[in-house]
N, C-alpha and C positions, 0 to 999 in steps of 0.2 A: 032630601038631602038623600043624595046615593053612598051607599055604604059597601064597602070592599072587604073582602077577607084577604090579606096580604103578608108578605114577609117583610119583617121590619129588620134589617141589618146590625148586628152587634159583632163586639170581637175585635181582635188586632187586624192591621194590614197582613194579608195571605192566610190568615185564621179566622174566617168567618164562621160565625152561627148565626143563627136567624130565629126569631119569635113570629108565630104565626098570629096575626093580631086582627081586630075588628076595627077600621077606621075610615072616615070620611073620605070619599075620593079625590078630594079637592087640597087634602093636606099632603105636606112632603113624606117622602119615604121614611123618616127616621122620626117624623113627628109624634105630637100626640095621638095615643090610642084610645079608643072607646073601651076595648078590652083585649087581652091577652090570653089566646085559647089555646095555646101550645107552642113547642120549641123543636127546631129542625139542627139538627149537626152535619151536615153533609163529609166532612173531611173525617170522620170516624170511620171505620168499618166493621159491620154493615152501618150505614147511615141511621143516626136516632133519628126517630121522628116519635114525637109526644103530643098528639091534640086530644082536647078534650071533646070527645064525640058529642056529649049532650049538648055543650054550648054551639058547637059547631052545627048541627041539627037544628036548633032555635034559630040562628041567625042566618041560615039558609031558608027556613021557613018563612023567616021576614024578608027574604027578597036581596039578602046581600050578594052580591056576585064575587065567586072566587076569581082572583088570577089566575093565569095557565099554570105556574108552579104550585099554587096552593091547591087548586084541582087537581092536578097529580098526585100531591100529598094524600089529598082526601080520598083518591081512588085508592091508594097504597093502603089506607089504615081501613079502609069500606065505611068510612061515613058517606062518601058521597053517593053509593049505591044505598044505605041505606035510606037518606034522603030523599032520592030520588023514585023509589021503589024497585032497583033493578036486582039481579040476581047477583051474586059475589060478595054477599054483606061482610064476608069474613075477611077481605082485602088481602094483599101479598105481602104483607111487613114482614120482613126478617129480623129476628132478634139476635143480639151479640150471645153465643155460647158462654157457659160458665167459664170461667177463669179457676185454673188450677190454684190450689192455695202454693207458697214458698216452701212450706213443710214438705208436703207432696213431692213437690220438685227436687227438695236435697235427699229425701230418702231413696228417690229415684237413682239420682245422681251416685249415692254412696252404695246402692246395690249394684248398679252397674260398674263401678270401680271394683268391686270386691270385697271381700271381708276383711277386717281390720288385721287378722294374723297374717295375710299377705303382704302386707305394706311395711314391715321391718325387714322382712327378707328380702323385699327389692332394694330398699336402701343399702343392706350390707352387699347386697351384688352388685350396686352400682358402684360405693366404696372400692369394692376389690378391683372393678373394672378400670377405675381412675387411678388407682395406685401404681401399677405399673407403669402408665404414661407419667406418673409422677416422678418415680424412680430413673425412668428413661432420661428425663430433663435435667434432673440432678446429677446423674455420672456427667451428661454431655457439660454441664456446667464444672464439673470437676475436671477433666479433659481439656477445658480451654484454659482454666486456670493453671495445670502443669505444664501447657505448651507454652505459656507467656512465661513461666518460670526459668 
């Protein structure tokens, strides 16, 4: 039996994610797998690649052949280099930077907007700016009412 390490497609239309699986080469793409050894989410930035290196090494030592796409993933994680005894076993896997919390973002926005003492003064200034325009509108309506009478 020829064993392959390949991708099993999951997810919705236009939103794929894959599982890295070990399966018989004669089974269909999304068929029954012998073992799942990882995940691959290509739509995220950077792509999420989680492969159990120990199990990948085991199956590679038993003669399982990775597909081209899985071989590229194994090279990124460094598991291919470990299995073949090559240099560069650390791989080139990029990880997502830590996300800033909503509280920190809120505090930064408040600091950028200014202190709380400035806010009432701005509101009063806006009301004063709006007041002459409102007075002008009311005098125009008074003038048009006098002209009609």
